[in-house]
C-alpha positions as a Markdown table, in Angstrom:
| # | Residue | x | y | z |
|---|---|---|---|---|
| 1 | Unk | -48.3 | -1.2 | 19.3 |
| 2 | Unk | -46.5 | -0.3 | 16.0 |
| 3 | Unk | -45.0 | 3.2 | 16.0 |
| 4 | Unk | -45.0 | 5.7 | 13.2 |
| 5 | Unk | -41.7 | 7.3 | 12.0 |
| 6 | Unk | -42.5 | 10.5 | 13.7 |
| 7 | Unk | -43.1 | 8.7 | 17.0 |
| 8 | Unk | -39.9 | 6.7 | 16.7 |
| 9 | Unk | -37.9 | 9.8 | 15.8 |
| 10 | Unk | -39.3 | 11.7 | 18.7 |
| 11 | Unk | -38.4 | 8.9 | 21.0 |
| 12 | Unk | -34.8 | 8.8 | 19.6 |
| 13 | Unk | -34.4 | 12.5 | 20.0 |
| 14 | Unk | -35.3 | 12.2 | 23.7 |
| 15 | Unk | -32.4 | 9.7 | 24.1 |
| 16 | Unk | -29.7 | 11.5 | 22.1 |
| 17 | Unk | -27.9 | 14.7 | 23.0 |
| 18 | Unk | -27.4 | 17.3 | 20.3 |
| 19 | Unk | -24.7 | 19.9 | 19.7 |
| 20 | Unk | -25.1 | 23.1 | 17.6 |
| 21 | Unk | -22.9 | 23.9 | 14.7 |
| 22 | Unk | -21.6 | 27.0 | 16.4 |
| 23 | Unk | -20.7 | 25.1 | 19.6 |
| 24 | Unk | -19.0 | 22.3 | 17.5 |
| 25 | Unk | -16.9 | 24.8 | 15.6 |
| 26 | Unk | -15.7 | 26.2 | 19.0 |
| 27 | Unk | -14.9 | 22.7 | 20.3 |
| 28 | Unk | -13.0 | 21.7 | 17.2 |
| 29 | Unk | -10.6 | 24.6 | 17.8 |
| 30 | Unk | -9.8 | 23.2 | 21.3 |
| 31 | Unk | -7.0 | 20.8 | 22.0 |
| 32 | Unk | -9.3 | 18.0 | 23.2 |
| 33 | Unk | -11.6 | 18.2 | 20.1 |
| 34 | Unk | -14.3 | 15.6 | 19.5 |
| 35 | Unk | -14.1 | 13.0 | 16.8 |
| 36 | Unk | -16.4 | 13.6 | 13.8 |
| 37 | Unk | -18.4 | 10.9 | 12.0 |
| 38 | Unk | -20.1 | 11.6 | 8.7 |
| 39 | Unk | -22.9 | 9.1 | 8.1 |
| 40 | Unk | -24.2 | 10.5 | 4.8 |
| 41 | Unk | -24.1 | 8.6 | 1.5 |
| 42 | Unk | -21.1 | 8.6 | -0.8 |
| 43 | Unk | -22.6 | 11.1 | -3.2 |
| 44 | Unk | -23.4 | 13.6 | -0.4 |
| 45 | Unk | -19.9 | 13.2 | 1.0 |
| 46 | Unk | -18.3 | 14.0 | -2.4 |
| 47 | Unk | -20.0 | 17.4 | -2.3 |
| 48 | Unk | -18.0 | 18.4 | 0.9 |
| 49 | Unk | -17.5 | 17.4 | 4.5 |
| 50 | Unk | -16.4 | 18.9 | 7.8 |
| 51 | Unk | -12.6 | 18.7 | 7.9 |
| 52 | Unk | -11.3 | 15.7 | 9.8 |
| 53 | Unk | -14.5 | 13.7 | 9.7 |
| 54 | Unk | -14.4 | 10.0 | 9.2 |
| 55 | Unk | -16.9 | 8.8 | 6.6 |
| 56 | Unk | -19.1 | 5.7 | 7.3 |
| 57 | Unk | -22.4 | 5.6 | 5.4 |
| 58 | Unk | -25.3 | 4.9 | 7.7 |
| 59 | Unk | -26.0 | 1.6 | 6.0 |
| 60 | Unk | -22.5 | 0.3 | 7.0 |
| 61 | Unk | -22.3 | 1.9 | 10.4 |
| 62 | Unk | -22.8 | -1.2 | 12.6 |
| 63 | Unk | -20.3 | -3.2 | 10.5 |
| 64 | Unk | -17.5 | -0.6 | 10.2 |
| 65 | Unk | -17.6 | 2.0 | 13.0 |
| 66 | Unk | -15.7 | -0.1 | 15.6 |
| 67 | Unk | -12.8 | -0.4 | 13.1 |
| 68 | Unk | -12.9 | 3.3 | 12.2 |
| 69 | Unk | -13.4 | 4.6 | 15.8 |
| 70 | Unk | -11.9 | 2.0 | 18.1 |
| 71 | Unk | -11.9 | 4.2 | 21.2 |
| 72 | Unk | -15.4 | 3.9 | 22.7 |
| 73 | Unk | -14.5 | 6.4 | 25.5 |
| 74 | Unk | -13.8 | 9.2 | 23.0 |
| 75 | Unk | -16.2 | 12.0 | 22.4 |
| 76 | Unk | -18.0 | 11.6 | 19.1 |
| 77 | Unk | -20.1 | 14.0 | 17.1 |
| 78 | Unk | -22.2 | 12.3 | 14.4 |
| 79 | Unk | -23.7 | 14.3 | 11.5 |
| 80 | Unk | -25.8 | 13.8 | 8.4 |
| 81 | Unk | -27.5 | 16.4 | 6.1 |
| 82 | Unk | -30.3 | 17.6 | 8.4 |
| 83 | Unk | -29.8 | 15.7 | 11.7 |
| 84 | Unk | -32.3 | 12.8 | 11.3 |
| 85 | Unk | -30.0 | 10.0 | 10.3 |
| 86 | Unk | -27.3 | 11.2 | 12.7 |
| 87 | Unk | -29.8 | 10.9 | 15.6 |
| 88 | Unk | -30.5 | 7.3 | 14.8 |
| 89 | Unk | -26.8 | 6.7 | 14.3 |
| 90 | Unk | -25.9 | 8.3 | 17.6 |
| 91 | Unk | -28.4 | 6.0 | 19.3 |
| 92 | Unk | -26.8 | 3.0 | 17.6 |
| 93 | Unk | -23.3 | 4.1 | 18.8 |
| 94 | Unk | -24.6 | 4.3 | 22.4 |
| 95 | Unk | -26.0 | 0.8 | 22.1 |
| 96 | Unk | -22.6 | -0.3 | 20.8 |
| 97 | Unk | -20.9 | 1.1 | 24.0 |
| 98 | Unk | -19.8 | 4.5 | 22.9 |
| 99 | Unk | -20.0 | 6.6 | 26.1 |
| 100 | Unk | -20.1 | 10.2 | 24.8 |
| 101 | Unk | -22.0 | 10.6 | 21.5 |
| 102 | Unk | -23.8 | 13.7 | 20.1 |
| 103 | Unk | -25.8 | 14.4 | 17.0 |
| 104 | Unk | -25.1 | 17.6 | 15.1 |
| 105 | Unk | -28.3 | 19.7 | 15.3 |
| 106 | Unk | -29.6 | 20.5 | 11.8 |
| 107 | Unk | -26.6 | 18.7 | 10.3 |
| 108 | Unk | -24.2 | 19.6 | 7.6 |
| 109 | Unk | -26.8 | 21.9 | 5.9 |
| 110 | Unk | -26.7 | 24.2 | 9.0 |
| 111 | Unk | -22.9 | 23.9 | 9.2 |
| 112 | Unk | -22.4 | 24.9 | 5.6 |
| 113 | Unk | -25.1 | 27.6 | 5.8 |
| 114 | Unk | -23.1 | 29.4 | 8.5 |
| 115 | Unk | -20.0 | 29.5 | 6.2 |
| 116 | Unk | -18.0 | 27.1 | 8.5 |
| 117 | Unk | -15.0 | 25.2 | 7.0 |
| 118 | Unk | -15.8 | 22.6 | 4.4 |
| 119 | Unk | -13.4 | 20.3 | 2.7 |
| 120 | Unk | -14.0 | 18.5 | -0.6 |
| 121 | Unk | -12.5 | 15.0 | -1.3 |
| 122 | Unk | -10.4 | 14.4 | -4.4 |
| 123 | Unk | -12.6 | 14.5 | -7.5 |
| 124 | Unk | -12.7 | 11.3 | -9.5 |
| 125 | Unk | -14.0 | 11.0 | -13.0 |
| 126 | Unk | -17.0 | 8.8 | -13.8 |
| 127 | Unk | -14.6 | 6.2 | -15.3 |
| 128 | Unk | -12.4 | 6.2 | -12.2 |
| 129 | Unk | -15.5 | 5.9 | -9.9 |
| 130 | Unk | -16.4 | 2.7 | -11.8 |
| 131 | Unk | -12.9 | 1.3 | -12.3 |
| 132 | Unk | -12.0 | 1.6 | -8.6 |
| 133 | Unk | -15.5 | 1.1 | -7.1 |
| 134 | Unk | -14.3 | -1.9 | -5.0 |
| 135 | Unk | -11.5 | 0.2 | -3.5 |
| 136 | Unk | -13.8 | 3.1 | -2.8 |
| 137 | Unk | -16.1 | 1.0 | -0.8 |
| 138 | Unk | -13.3 | 0.0 | 1.6 |
| 139 | Unk | -13.0 | 2.4 | 4.5 |
| 140 | Unk | -9.2 | 1.7 | 4.6 |
| 141 | Unk | -8.9 | 3.0 | 1.0 |
| 142 | Unk | -11.8 | 5.2 | 0.0 |
| 143 | Unk | -11.4 | 8.2 | -2.3 |
| 144 | Unk | -8.6 | 9.7 | -0.2 |
| 145 | Unk | -6.7 | 6.5 | -0.3 |
| 146 | Unk | -7.3 | 6.1 | -4.0 |
| 147 | Unk | -5.9 | 9.5 | -4.5 |
| 148 | Unk | -2.7 | 8.5 | -2.7 |
| 149 | Unk | -2.4 | 5.6 | -5.0 |
| 150 | Unk | -2.8 | 7.9 | -8.0 |
| 151 | Unk | 0.1 | 10.0 | -6.6 |
| 152 | Unk | 2.2 | 6.9 | -5.8 |
| 153 | Unk | 5.5 | 6.2 | -7.5 |
| 154 | Unk | 6.8 | 2.6 | -7.4 |
| 155 | Unk | 10.1 | 1.5 | -9.0 |
| 156 | Unk | 10.2 | -2.2 | -10.1 |
| 157 | Unk | 13.7 | -3.7 | -10.5 |
| 158 | Unk | 13.2 | -6.3 | -13.2 |
| 159 | Unk | 10.3 | -6.8 | -15.6 |
| 160 | Unk | 10.6 | -10.6 | -15.3 |
| 161 | Unk | 9.0 | -13.2 | -13.0 |
| 162 | Unk | 8.4 | -11.1 | -9.9 |
| 163 | Unk | 8.0 | -7.8 | -11.7 |
| 164 | Unk | 5.3 | -9.1 | -14.0 |
| 165 | Unk | 2.5 | -9.8 | -11.4 |
| 166 | Unk | 3.6 | -6.9 | -9.3 |
| 167 | Unk | 3.4 | -4.4 | -12.2 |
| 168 | Unk | 0.0 | -5.7 | -13.4 |
| 169 | Unk | -1.6 | -5.5 | -9.9 |
| 170 | Unk | -0.1 | -2.1 | -9.1 |
| 171 | Unk | -1.4 | -0.8 | -12.5 |
| 172 | Unk | -4.8 | -2.3 | -11.8 |
| 173 | Unk | -4.9 | -0.7 | -8.4 |
| 174 | Unk | -4.2 | 2.7 | -10.0 |
| 175 | Unk | -0.7 | 3.4 | -8.8 |
| 176 | Unk | 0.0 | 6.5 | -10.8 |
| 177 | Unk | 3.7 | 6.0 | -11.9 |
| 178 | Unk | 5.6 | 2.8 | -12.4 |
| 179 | Unk | 9.3 | 2.7 | -13.1 |
| 180 | Unk | 10.7 | -0.4 | -14.9 |
| 181 | Unk | 14.4 | -1.2 | -14.9 |
| 182 | Unk | 15.4 | -4.1 | -17.1 |
| 183 | Unk | 17.9 | -4.4 | -19.9 |
| 184 | Unk | 16.8 | -7.8 | -21.3 |
| 185 | Unk | 14.6 | -8.7 | -24.3 |
| 186 | Unk | 11.6 | -11.0 | -24.2 |
| 187 | Unk | 12.5 | -14.6 | -24.9 |
| 188 | Unk | 10.2 | -17.5 | -25.5 |
| 189 | Unk | 11.4 | -19.2 | -22.3 |
| 190 | Unk | 10.2 | -16.2 | -20.3 |
| 191 | Unk | 6.6 | -16.8 | -21.2 |
| 192 | Unk | 6.3 | -19.8 | -18.8 |
| 193 | Unk | 6.2 | -17.3 | -15.9 |
| 194 | Unk | 6.6 | -13.7 | -17.0 |
| 195 | Unk | 3.0 | -12.8 | -17.6 |
| 196 | Unk | 3.7 | -9.2 | -18.6 |
| 197 | Unk | 4.9 | -10.4 | -21.9 |
| 198 | Unk | 3.3 | -12.2 | -24.9 |
| 199 | Unk | 4.3 | -14.4 | -27.8 |
| 200 | Unk | 3.8 | -11.5 | -30.2 |
| 201 | Unk | 6.4 | -9.4 | -28.3 |
| 202 | Unk | 9.2 | -12.0 | -28.3 |
| 203 | Unk | 12.4 | -10.1 | -29.2 |
| 204 | Unk | 11.2 | -6.7 | -27.9 |
| 205 | Unk | 12.9 | -5.0 | -24.9 |
| 206 | Unk | 11.2 | -6.1 | -21.8 |
| 207 | Unk | 10.5 | -2.6 | -20.7 |
| 208 | Unk | 8.7 | -1.9 | -24.0 |
| 209 | Unk | 6.7 | -5.1 | -23.7 |
| 210 | Unk | 5.8 | -4.3 | -20.1 |
| 211 | Unk | 4.7 | -0.8 | -21.0 |
| 212 | Unk | 2.3 | -2.2 | -23.6 |
| 213 | Unk | 0.8 | -4.6 | -21.1 |
| 214 | Unk | 0.4 | -2.0 | -18.4 |
| 215 | Unk | -1.2 | 0.6 | -20.7 |
| 216 | Unk | -3.6 | -2.0 | -22.1 |
| 217 | Unk | -4.7 | -2.7 | -18.5 |
| 218 | Unk | -4.8 | 0.9 | -17.3 |
| 219 | Unk | -4.0 | 3.7 | -19.7 |
| 220 | Unk | -4.0 | 6.2 | -16.8 |
| 221 | Unk | -0.7 | 4.8 | -15.4 |
| 222 | Unk | 2.5 | 6.5 | -16.4 |
| 223 | Unk | 5.4 | 4.2 | -17.2 |
| 224 | Unk | 9.0 | 5.3 | -16.9 |
| 225 | Unk | 11.4 | 2.9 | -18.7 |
| 226 | Unk | 15.0 | 2.3 | -17.9 |
| 227 | Unk | 16.3 | -0.1 | -20.4 |
| 228 | Unk | 19.6 | -0.7 | -18.6 |
| 229 | Unk | 21.1 | -2.8 | -16.0 |
| 230 | Unk | 21.2 | -1.4 | -12.5 |
| 231 | Unk | 24.8 | -0.6 | -11.7 |
| 232 | Unk | 26.7 | 1.8 | -9.4 |
| 233 | Unk | 27.1 | 4.2 | -12.2 |
| 234 | Unk | 23.3 | 4.7 | -12.7 |
| 235 | Unk | 21.7 | 3.7 | -9.4 |
| 236 | Unk | 21.7 | 7.2 | -7.9 |
| 237 | Unk | 20.3 | 8.7 | -11.0 |
| 238 | Unk | 17.5 | 6.1 | -11.2 |
| 239 | Unk | 16.7 | 6.1 | -7.4 |
| 240 | Unk | 16.8 | 9.9 | -7.4 |
| 241 | Unk | 13.5 | 10.1 | -9.4 |
| 242 | Unk | 11.4 | 10.4 | -6.3 |
| 243 | Unk | 10.1 | 6.9 | -5.7 |
| 244 | Unk | 7.9 | 6.0 | -2.7 |
| 245 | Unk | 8.7 | 2.3 | -2.8 |
| 246 | Unk | 11.1 | 0.0 | -4.6 |
| 247 | Unk | 10.1 | -3.5 | -5.5 |
| 248 | Unk | 13.3 | -5.6 | -5.8 |
| 249 | Unk | 12.8 | -8.5 | -8.2 |
| 250 | Unk | 16.5 | -8.7 | -9.1 |
| 251 | Unk | 18.0 | -12.2 | -9.6 |
| 252 | Unk | 21.5 | -11.8 | -8.3 |
| 253 | Unk | 23.3 | -10.9 | -5.0 |
| 254 | Unk | 25.5 | -8.0 | -6.3 |
| 255 | Unk | 22.4 | -6.2 | -7.4 |
| 256 | Unk | 20.6 | -6.8 | -4.2 |
| 257 | Unk | 23.4 | -5.4 | -2.1 |
| 258 | Unk | 23.6 | -2.4 | -4.5 |
| 259 | Unk | 19.9 | -1.9 | -4.1 |
| 260 | Unk | 20.1 | -2.1 | -0.3 |
| 261 | Unk | 22.9 | 0.5 | -0.1 |
| 262 | Unk | 21.2 | 2.9 | -2.5 |
| 263 | Unk | 17.8 | 2.6 | -0.8 |
| 264 | Unk | 19.5 | 3.4 | 2.6 |
| 265 | Unk | 21.1 | 6.4 | 1.0 |
| 266 | Unk | 17.9 | 7.7 | -0.6 |
| 267 | Unk | 15.7 | 6.5 | 2.3 |
| 268 | Unk | 13.3 | 4.5 | 0.1 |
| 269 | Unk | 11.5 | 1.4 | 1.5 |
| 270 | Unk | 12.4 | -1.8 | -0.4 |
| 271 | Unk | 10.0 | -4.8 | -0.8 |
| 272 | Unk | 12.3 | -7.7 | -1.5 |
| 273 | Unk | 11.4 | -11.0 | -3.2 |
| 274 | Unk | 13.3 | -14.0 | -4.5 |
| 275 | Unk | 12.3 | -17.4 | -6.0 |
| 276 | Unk | 14.0 | -20.8 | -6.6 |
| 277 | Unk | 12.4 | -24.0 | -7.9 |
| 278 | Unk | 9.4 | -24.5 | -5.6 |
| 279 | Unk | 10.5 | -21.9 | -3.0 |
| 280 | Unk | 10.1 | -18.2 | -2.5 |
| 281 | Unk | 10.6 | -15.5 | 0.1 |
| 282 | Unk | 9.9 | -11.9 | 0.7 |
| 283 | Unk | 10.3 | -9.1 | 3.3 |
| 284 | Unk | 10.4 | -5.4 | 3.6 |
| 285 | Unk | 13.3 | -3.1 | 4.4 |
| 286 | Unk | 12.5 | 0.3 | 6.0 |
| 287 | Unk | 15.5 | 2.6 | 6.1 |
| 288 | Unk | 16.3 | 3.9 | 9.6 |
| 289 | Unk | 13.3 | 2.0 | 11.0 |
| 290 | Unk | 14.3 | -1.7 | 10.7 |
| 291 | Unk | 17.0 | -4.1 | 9.6 |
| 292 | Unk | 18.4 | -3.9 | 6.0 |
| 293 | Unk | 19.3 | -6.6 | 3.5 |
| 294 | Unk | 22.9 | -6.8 | 4.9 |
| 295 | Unk | 21.5 | -7.4 | 8.4 |
| 296 | Unk | 19.6 | -10.4 | 7.0 |
| 297 | Unk | 22.3 | -11.7 | 4.6 |
| 298 | Unk | 25.8 | -10.5 | 5.7 |
| 299 | Unk | 27.3 | -12.5 | 2.9 |
| 300 | Unk | 26.0 | -14.5 | -0.1 |
| 301 | Unk | 26.4 | -18.3 | -0.4 |
| 302 | Unk | 29.1 | -19.6 | -2.7 |
| 303 | Unk | 27.8 | -19.7 | -6.4 |
| 304 | Unk | 28.0 | -23.5 | -6.3 |
| 305 | Unk | 25.3 | -23.6 | -3.6 |
| 306 | Unk | 23.0 | -21.2 | -5.3 |
| 307 | Unk | 22.5 | -22.2 | -9.0 |
| 308 | Unk | 20.4 | -19.8 | -11.2 |
| 309 | Unk | 16.8 | -20.5 | -12.2 |
| 310 | Unk | 18.1 | -21.2 | -15.7 |
| 311 | Unk | 20.2 | -24.0 | -14.2 |
| 312 | Unk | 17.8 | -25.3 | -11.6 |
| 313 | Unk | 14.4 | -24.3 | -13.0 |
| 314 | Unk | 11.5 | -22.6 | -11.3 |
| 315 | Unk | 7.8 | -23.4 | -11.1 |
| 316 | Unk | 6.0 | -21.1 | -13.4 |
| 317 | Unk | 3.3 | -20.0 | -11.0 |
| 318 | Unk | 5.7 | -19.4 | -8.1 |
| 319 | Unk | 6.6 | -15.8 | -9.1 |
| 320 | Unk | 2.9 | -15.0 | -9.1 |
| 321 | Unk | 2.6 | -15.8 | -5.4 |
| 322 | Unk | 5.7 | -13.8 | -4.3 |
| 323 | Unk | 5.1 | -10.9 | -6.8 |
| 324 | Unk | 1.5 | -10.4 | -5.7 |
| 325 | Unk | 2.7 | -10.3 | -2.0 |
| 326 | Unk | 5.3 | -7.7 | -3.0 |
| 327 | Unk | 2.6 | -5.6 | -4.8 |
| 328 | Unk | 0.3 | -5.9 | -1.7 |
| 329 | Unk | 3.0 | -4.7 | 0.6 |
| 330 | Unk | 3.8 | -1.7 | -1.8 |
| 331 | Unk | 0.1 | -0.7 | -1.8 |
| 332 | Unk | -0.1 | -0.9 | 2.0 |
| 333 | Unk | 3.0 | 1.4 | 2.2 |
| 334 | Unk | 1.4 | 3.9 | -0.2 |
| 335 | Unk | -1.8 | 3.9 | 1.8 |
| 336 | Unk | -0.1 | 3.9 | 5.2 |
| 337 | Unk | -2.2 | 1.0 | 6.3 |
| 338 | Unk | -1.5 | -2.2 | 8.1 |
| 339 | Unk | 1.8 | -3.5 | 9.5 |
| 340 | Unk | 4.8 | -3.6 | 7.2 |
| 341 | Unk | 6.8 | -6.9 | 7.1 |
| 342 | Unk | 10.0 | -5.2 | 8.4 |
| 343 | Unk | 12.0 | -7.6 | 10.5 |
| 344 | Unk | 10.0 | -10.6 | 9.2 |
| 345 | Unk | 11.0 | -12.9 | 6.4 |
| 346 | Unk | 8.1 | -14.8 | 4.9 |
| 347 | Unk | 9.1 | -18.1 | 3.2 |
| 348 | Unk | 6.8 | -20.1 | 0.9 |
| 349 | Unk | 7.2 | -23.8 | 0.0 |
| 350 | Unk | 4.9 | -24.6 | -2.9 |
| 351 | Unk | 5.4 | -28.4 | -2.6 |
| 352 | Unk | 4.1 | -28.4 | 1.0 |
| 353 | Unk | 1.9 | -25.4 | 0.5 |
| 354 | Unk | 3.2 | -23.9 | 3.6 |
| 355 | Unk | 4.3 | -20.4 | 4.8 |
| 356 | Unk | 6.7 | -19.7 | 7.5 |
| 357 | Unk | 7.5 | -16.3 | 9.1 |
| 358 | Unk | 11.1 | -15.8 | 10.5 |
| 359 | Unk | 11.9 | -12.9 | 12.7 |
| 360 | Unk | 15.2 | -11.1 | 12.3 |
| 361 | Unk | 16.6 | -8.0 | 13.9 |
| 362 | Unk | 18.8 | -5.1 | 13.0 |
| 363 | Unk | 22.5 | -5.9 | 13.3 |
| 364 | Unk | 24.2 | -3.3 | 15.5 |
| 365 | Unk | 27.5 | -4.0 | 13.6 |
| 366 | Unk | 25.9 | -3.9 | 10.1 |
| 367 | Unk | 28.3 | -2.0 | 7.8 |
| 368 | Unk | 25.4 | -0.4 | 6.0 |
| 369 | Unk | 22.9 | 0.5 | 8.8 |
| 370 | Unk | 24.5 | -0.3 | 12.1 |
| 371 | Unk | 25.4 | 2.2 | 14.8 |
| 372 | Unk | 28.9 | 2.8 | 13.4 |
| 373 | Unk | 27.9 | 2.8 | 9.8 |
| 374 | Unk | 29.1 | 5.7 | 7.7 |
| 375 | Unk | 27.7 | 6.9 | 4.4 |
| 376 | Unk | 28.7 | 4.4 | 1.7 |
| 377 | Unk | 28.5 | 4.9 | -2.0 |
| 378 | Unk | 26.5 | 2.1 | -3.6 |
| 379 | Unk | 28.9 | -0.1 | -5.6 |
| 380 | Unk | 29.0 | -3.2 | -7.7 |
| 381 | Unk | 30.8 | -6.2 | -6.2 |
| 382 | Unk | 31.2 | -8.7 | -9.1 |
| 383 | Unk | 32.8 | -11.2 | -6.7 |
| 384 | Unk | 29.3 | -11.9 | -5.3 |
| 385 | Unk | 28.4 | -14.2 | -8.2 |
| 386 | Unk | 25.5 | -16.3 | -6.8 |
| 387 | Unk | 22.2 | -15.8 | -8.7 |
| 388 | Unk | 18.5 | -16.0 | -8.0 |
| 389 | Unk | 18.3 | -18.6 | -5.2 |
| 390 | Unk | 17.3 | -17.3 | -1.7 |
| 391 | Unk | 20.3 | -17.1 | 0.6 |
| 392 | Unk | 20.2 | -18.4 | 4.1 |
| 393 | Unk | 19.4 | -15.6 | 6.6 |
| 394 | Unk | 21.5 | -14.8 | 9.6 |
| 395 | Unk | 20.4 | -17.1 | 12.5 |
């Protein structure tokens, strides 16, 4: 026989245990506090939530809850506005194998009415809600993660092939502040691959051209321009601006070693990328937590074995692949999500359309980050003259 809603709800209530708001408040002050799951809609959640609660709207519960709450043995308290949706949600969790599930009696309305603690998520404007709607639907990002992106500061070394796609996608994602370091001007030959720039801006400083492109894409992003070459004389000043991540798109080994040593000194993660003809590679260096650039490349190859892209050429779309990977890694670091590529060098061969991951470890004798390393001032070493091409990593 078909059941009415009242009959179905009564049946669910018999199967689901409840907890009062007063009792939950006491439990949350204890060391072994239960996990909280808010199953209200996004608009309700924006008006406030119980501190520490995970938010999974009821309509996405079955699809997302096992990712958000992987420990099915943990104690979970589910709540909605009045306790109806949470009862059905608690029954679903039990069917999914969660062993200790409770529904908050009378829901968030009762909690709020008692004057118990309520936290509000970051407030986004109507325009931001629309612009970042696809991010906001992702439990790994959401409004809190988007706020972290707004507060993020990423320094891009080079507004050329790698910096172009990285800057555009970081701006599109809503990273609040982008720093651009480049002393060059836009040339016609750049436009084959450097998509930050345009024919109308040939002759302009690259940092100015890049700022125009970024602001046209997302006017909320702040751009800090450094129209200068990165050298030992200015690296501490530039790196000292409070960056969360550095994206290294430099095209020569002296700069890469300089970046490595400065990043270690300032304890800033570096997402490294390099390109050559049909090949590219990238990795991430986490100071004090993983190997550094000198661990991977103790010395550069002779210049004759590593011609520049101006000499050997580069496939125009190749920087797009590597630059987007760099931007992806930077966003993961800002969000604190996923597994960084520290200790893994990813190589890409466009001709064979193949990727390869190479593991490498921290060198105990590394002069920059090894056990016996002492603080070293970042310096230029003009004897390292090879440009652009990826070096061969330490076996």
